[in-house]
PLY file of the C-alpha trace (Angstrom):
ply
format ascii 1.0
element vertex 212
property float x
property float y
property float z
element edge 211
property int vertex1
property int vertex2
end_header
113.09 109.38 146.04
111.62 112.36 144.19
112.03 115.89 145.63
113.66 114.46 148.75
114.34 117.84 150.36
111.01 119.40 149.33
112.79 122.16 147.44
111.45 121.93 143.87
108.36 122.46 141.78
108.01 121.00 138.30
106.09 121.93 135.17
105.95 119.61 132.18
105.41 120.98 128.70
105.85 120.05 125.06
109.35 120.59 123.68
107.99 122.89 120.96
107.12 125.42 123.67
110.70 125.74 124.92
111.89 128.60 122.69
109.00 130.82 123.74
109.51 129.92 127.41
113.19 130.88 127.19
112.22 134.28 125.79
109.13 135.11 127.85
109.04 132.75 130.83
106.16 130.51 131.82
102.90 132.30 131.08
99.22 131.86 131.77
97.28 131.22 128.55
95.57 134.63 128.81
98.80 136.60 129.24
99.46 139.33 126.67
102.67 137.56 125.61
101.20 134.05 125.56
102.57 131.82 122.82
100.16 131.81 119.84
101.68 128.49 118.77
101.52 126.88 122.21
101.30 123.07 122.05
98.93 121.88 124.79
99.44 118.46 126.36
96.91 118.48 129.21
93.28 117.47 129.52
91.22 120.28 127.90
88.23 119.54 130.13
90.24 120.16 133.30
91.74 123.33 131.81
88.23 124.65 131.10
87.00 123.84 134.62
89.93 125.66 136.21
89.12 128.82 134.26
85.92 129.23 136.26
86.96 127.72 139.61
87.48 130.29 142.36
90.49 130.06 144.66
89.56 129.67 148.33
91.64 132.69 149.33
90.17 136.20 149.38
91.15 138.29 146.36
93.08 135.53 144.58
90.71 135.13 141.64
90.42 131.97 139.57
92.73 128.96 139.32
92.91 129.40 135.55
94.70 132.73 135.99
97.77 131.00 137.40
100.77 129.04 136.12
100.60 125.62 137.82
103.39 123.36 139.02
103.42 119.96 140.71
105.75 118.91 143.52
106.83 115.94 141.40
107.71 115.60 137.72
106.20 112.10 137.79
102.68 113.46 137.66
99.54 111.51 136.84
99.24 113.90 133.92
102.64 112.80 132.55
101.77 109.15 133.11
98.58 109.55 131.09
100.46 111.35 128.30
103.24 108.79 127.84
100.94 105.76 128.19
98.05 107.12 126.14
95.70 106.23 129.00
93.21 108.98 128.09
93.81 109.06 124.33
92.45 110.55 122.17
91.22 113.17 124.69
94.80 113.49 125.95
96.99 112.45 122.98
99.76 109.97 123.64
103.23 111.47 123.23
106.73 110.07 123.42
109.01 110.83 126.35
111.26 112.76 123.99
108.44 115.21 123.22
108.21 116.29 126.86
110.50 118.55 128.87
110.43 119.20 132.60
110.94 122.78 133.76
112.23 122.76 137.34
112.01 125.71 139.72
113.00 126.25 143.33
110.13 126.86 145.73
112.25 129.47 147.51
112.44 131.44 144.25
108.76 131.12 143.38
107.64 132.50 146.76
109.37 135.78 145.83
106.77 136.38 143.11
103.95 138.84 143.79
101.09 136.35 144.16
101.14 132.60 144.60
99.48 129.83 146.55
99.81 126.10 146.95
97.44 123.25 147.66
97.27 119.92 149.45
95.75 118.26 146.38
94.48 118.89 142.86
93.67 122.60 142.92
90.19 122.37 141.40
88.98 119.54 143.65
86.42 120.66 146.25
88.18 118.63 148.96
91.44 120.53 148.44
92.69 123.30 150.75
94.48 126.37 149.37
97.36 127.99 151.29
99.23 131.29 150.93
101.61 130.68 153.85
104.70 128.60 153.09
104.71 127.37 156.70
101.85 125.05 155.74
103.94 122.98 153.31
103.74 120.11 155.79
100.03 119.82 154.97
101.09 118.17 151.71
101.23 114.36 151.60
104.94 114.21 150.87
105.10 110.45 151.38
102.99 109.59 148.35
104.61 112.33 146.24
108.21 111.39 147.04
107.53 107.69 146.51
105.52 108.19 143.30
102.58 106.36 144.82
99.24 107.30 143.30
97.71 103.83 143.46
94.13 103.29 144.66
94.50 99.52 144.99
94.69 99.66 148.80
91.38 101.50 149.03
92.84 104.99 149.54
90.72 106.71 146.91
91.81 110.20 148.00
95.50 109.51 147.35
95.39 110.61 143.71
93.96 113.98 144.75
96.70 114.47 147.35
99.40 113.30 144.92
98.42 116.17 142.63
99.21 118.92 145.13
100.16 122.09 143.27
102.11 125.32 143.53
100.57 128.10 141.43
101.96 131.52 140.46
99.78 134.36 139.21
100.00 135.04 135.44
103.72 134.55 134.79
106.97 133.04 136.02
110.14 134.83 134.81
112.87 132.89 133.03
115.16 133.76 135.94
113.07 131.45 138.14
113.93 128.39 136.05
116.53 126.38 137.96
117.04 123.74 135.26
115.47 121.89 132.35
115.26 118.11 132.45
114.90 115.85 129.42
114.73 112.15 128.65
117.56 111.37 126.23
120.94 112.33 124.81
119.24 113.59 121.66
116.95 115.83 123.68
119.85 117.04 125.79
121.68 118.30 122.70
118.48 119.76 121.24
117.46 121.59 124.42
121.00 122.82 125.09
121.08 124.38 121.62
117.78 126.16 122.35
119.14 127.48 125.63
122.36 128.65 123.96
120.45 130.32 121.12
118.38 132.23 123.68
121.53 133.38 125.45
120.53 131.79 128.76
122.64 130.00 131.36
120.02 127.45 132.41
121.44 123.95 133.02
119.98 121.08 131.00
120.07 117.56 132.42
119.02 114.06 131.42
116.83 112.65 134.17
115.17 109.43 133.05
113.49 108.69 136.41
111.44 111.87 135.94
109.85 110.12 132.96
108.83 106.92 134.79
111.99 105.02 133.77
0 1
1 2
2 3
3 4
4 5
5 6
6 7
7 8
8 9
9 10
10 11
11 12
12 13
13 14
14 15
15 16
16 17
17 18
18 19
19 20
20 21
21 22
22 23
23 24
24 25
25 26
26 27
27 28
28 29
29 30
30 31
31 32
32 33
33 34
34 35
35 36
36 37
37 38
38 39
39 40
40 41
41 42
42 43
43 44
44 45
45 46
46 47
47 48
48 49
49 50
50 51
51 52
52 53
53 54
54 55
55 56
56 57
57 58
58 59
59 60
60 61
61 62
62 63
63 64
64 65
65 66
66 67
67 68
68 69
69 70
70 71
71 72
72 73
73 74
74 75
75 76
76 77
77 78
78 79
79 80
80 81
81 82
82 83
83 84
84 85
85 86
86 87
87 88
88 89
89 90
90 91
91 92
92 93
93 94
94 95
95 96
96 97
97 98
98 99
99 100
100 101
101 102
102 103
103 104
104 105
105 106
106 107
107 108
108 109
109 110
110 111
111 112
112 113
113 114
114 115
115 116
116 117
117 118
118 119
119 120
120 121
121 122
122 123
123 124
124 125
125 126
126 127
127 128
128 129
129 130
130 131
131 132
132 133
133 134
134 135
135 136
136 137
137 138
138 139
139 140
140 141
141 142
142 143
143 144
144 145
145 146
146 147
147 148
148 149
149 150
150 151
151 152
152 153
153 154
154 155
155 156
156 157
157 158
158 159
159 160
160 161
161 162
162 163
163 164
164 165
165 166
166 167
167 168
168 169
169 170
170 171
171 172
172 173
173 174
174 175
175 176
176 177
177 178
178 179
179 180
180 181
181 182
182 183
183 184
184 185
185 186
186 187
187 188
188 189
189 190
190 191
191 192
192 193
193 194
194 195
195 196
196 197
197 198
198 199
199 200
200 201
201 202
202 203
203 204
204 205
205 206
206 207
207 208
208 209
209 210
210 211
């Protein structure tokens, strides 16, 4: 079962972004210290939509101003990336090209501004929350069991599966609980990057995170 105790948030990114993340943290694309060489892996159309989609909380601005996380590493986004389901719009990439940055929810809520959702943040059916006491509004059953199928006629399940936790502008390196990778080769590679950056962030192999 994924995220059994409802304690983690996960952000997937290309491995080539790791060095910058270790130096600057996880940043919104418009941040002053944003990586000029950032390798994008998501759907550019969704990224564009989020830039102009208002958050349904007074004074919170636009979704695109935030750093997004999912409550599972086994996101539909990752599935599309490793299977090539939306290629060439979303290029197919190997599991070894992807890393999972894992953070504790209890650490992220200490940041100045954040919110979470009960589904994909930019979907009009989704509710936005700024009170951690509403975490039970999330459909944990589908998330923890990696169930985003529509075959039983539940066409809203994929929206709910993509519930998000979003932090305004930046997430400090100190918020990173661990880095998860797919293989022994990537473990050695990522550990070297962490060591070179002088950080003490654990690196783990976690194949189930990558749909194995």
